[in-house]
C-alpha positions in Angstrom: -33.8 11.4 85.2 -34.9 14.6 84.3 -32.7 17.6 82.7 -33.8 21.2 83.5 -32.5 22.9 80.2 -31.1 26.9 80.7 -31.8 28.6 77.4 -28.7 29.1 75.7 -26.5 26.2 77.0 -25.6 23.1 75.2 -26.1 20.2 77.2 -24.9 16.9 75.9 -26.7 13.6 76.4 -27.4 12.0 79.8 -24.7 9.2 79.6 -26.2 7.1 82.1 -28.0 5.6 79.2 -24.9 4.5 77.4 -23.1 4.0 80.7 -25.7 1.3 81.3 -24.6 -0.8 77.8 -21.0 -0.3 78.8 -19.2 -4.4 77.9 -22.1 -5.5 75.8 -21.1 -7.6 72.9 -21.7 -5.7 69.5 -23.8 -7.7 66.8 -21.4 -8.8 63.7 -21.8 -7.6 60.6 -23.1 -10.8 58.7 -25.6 -11.0 61.6 -26.7 -7.6 61.0 -27.0 -8.1 57.1 -28.5 -11.4 57.5 -31.4 -9.9 59.4 -31.4 -6.7 56.9 -32.0 -9.4 54.4 -34.5 -11.7 55.8 -36.7 -8.6 56.9 -36.3 -7.3 53.5 -37.9 -10.3 51.7 -40.7 -10.3 54.4 -41.4 -6.5 53.7 -42.0 -7.8 50.4 -43.5 -10.9 50.7 -45.8 -8.6 52.7 -46.0 -5.5 50.2 -47.3 -7.1 47.0 -51.3 -8.2 48.2 -50.9 -4.4 49.7 -49.7 -3.0 46.4 -52.9 -5.2 44.7 -55.4 -3.5 47.4 -53.9 0.1 46.8 -53.5 -0.2 42.9 -57.2 -2.0 42.7 -58.4 0.8 44.6 -56.8 3.6 42.6 -58.4 2.0 39.6 -62.1 1.7 41.2 -61.6 5.2 41.7 -60.6 6.1 38.6 -64.1 4.4 37.3 -62.0 1.4 35.4 -64.4 -1.3 35.3 -63.3 -4.8 37.1 -63.0 -6.7 33.8 -60.5 -3.6 32.1 -58.4 -3.9 35.4 -55.1 -5.1 34.6 -52.8 -5.4 37.8 -49.0 -5.4 37.6 -46.7 -5.7 40.8 -43.7 -3.6 40.8 -41.7 -4.3 43.9 -39.2 -1.8 43.3 -39.9 0.4 46.4 -39.4 3.2 43.9 -43.2 4.6 44.2 -44.3 7.1 47.6 -47.1 3.6 48.4 -43.4 1.5 48.3 -41.4 4.0 50.4 -44.2 4.8 53.0 -44.5 0.9 53.2 -40.9 -0.1 53.7 -40.4 2.3 56.2 -43.5 1.7 58.0 -42.6 -1.8 58.4 -39.3 -1.2 59.4 -39.8 1.5 61.8 -43.4 0.1 63.3 -41.8 -3.9 63.4 -38.4 -2.6 65.2 -40.7 -0.2 67.9 -43.6 -3.0 68.2 -40.8 -5.5 68.7 -39.1 -3.9 71.4 -35.7 -3.8 69.6 -36.2 -6.5 67.4 -37.8 -7.4 63.8 -38.1 -10.8 62.8 -34.9 -10.6 61.2 -33.3 -9.4 64.0 -35.0 -11.9 66.7 -34.0 -15.0 64.2 -30.2 -13.7 64.3 -30.2 -12.9 67.8 -29.4 -9.3 68.0 -30.9 -6.0 69.7 -31.7 -2.5 68.5 -30.9 -0.6 71.8 -30.9 3.1 72.2 -28.1 5.2 73.3 -30.4 7.6 74.8 -33.6 6.3 76.7 -34.7 3.0 78.5 -36.7 1.5 75.5 -36.4 2.7 71.9 -38.6 4.9 71.2 -41.2 5.0 68.2 -39.5 8.2 66.6 -36.3 6.6 66.8 -37.6 3.2 64.9 -38.9 5.5 62.7 -35.5 7.5 62.0 -33.6 4.3 62.1 -35.7 2.9 59.0 -35.6 6.4 57.2 -31.7 6.4 58.3 -31.3 2.9 55.9 -31.9 5.3 52.9 -29.2 7.0 53.8 -26.8 4.5 54.5 -27.6 3.0 50.7 -26.6 6.4 49.7 -23.5 6.7 47.7 -23.3 3.3 46.7 -24.0 1.8 50.4 -20.9 3.4 52.2 -23.2 4.0 54.8 -23.2 0.4 55.8 -19.7 0.0 55.2 -19.1 2.6 58.0 -19.5 -0.4 60.8 -15.8 -1.5 59.5 -15.2 2.3 60.4 -16.5 3.5 63.6 -15.5 2.4 66.9 -19.0 0.9 68.0 -19.8 -0.6 64.5 -22.5 2.0 63.7 -23.9 2.5 60.5 -25.1 6.1 59.7 -28.6 4.6 60.6 -27.5 4.1 64.1 -25.9 7.4 64.5 -29.4 8.9 62.7 -31.3 7.1 65.2 -28.6 7.1 68.2 -28.9 3.3 68.3 -26.2 0.6 68.6 -26.5 -3.2 67.8 -25.9 -5.5 70.5 -25.9 -9.6 70.9 -29.1 -10.6 72.7 -28.3 -13.0 74.9 -31.0 -14.7 77.4 -28.4 -13.8 80.6 -28.1 -10.2 79.3 -31.2 -8.0 80.7 -31.5 -5.1 78.4 -34.2 -2.8 78.9 
């Protein structure tokens, strides 16, 4: 269904997508936390060889001879390459998995969009970036799961998504 936007007028989001999810059971905090932990471990394991290759190419570009190279892998994700990698891992795996990363698939939970039929690439990347916002101030953004009526964390609200239990009998987008 398309909306024709009139200039200067506010139009709320289509309620049809959100209404279609009415009654679906929401994922528990423990399932969401376990899925995040599993995905973070996978991302860390995948990041190590990526870091080695990038560091090697960087050193070669700067003329360091192979015998003089010393590559030490830092798994703190505070460098630009680490941040980019973690955002790409969470964003692309969620998008390509149609709402499920490997951790979410193992925990049988699913991320669904409140504004479109399927989670979009932009929503997936927004959600991945939103993990940083959720981690701010001692992780209070994650604790908002217990405050919000639909158990949404900050990254859920940023990306306009919710996390539901993925039952085989339920037909979601």
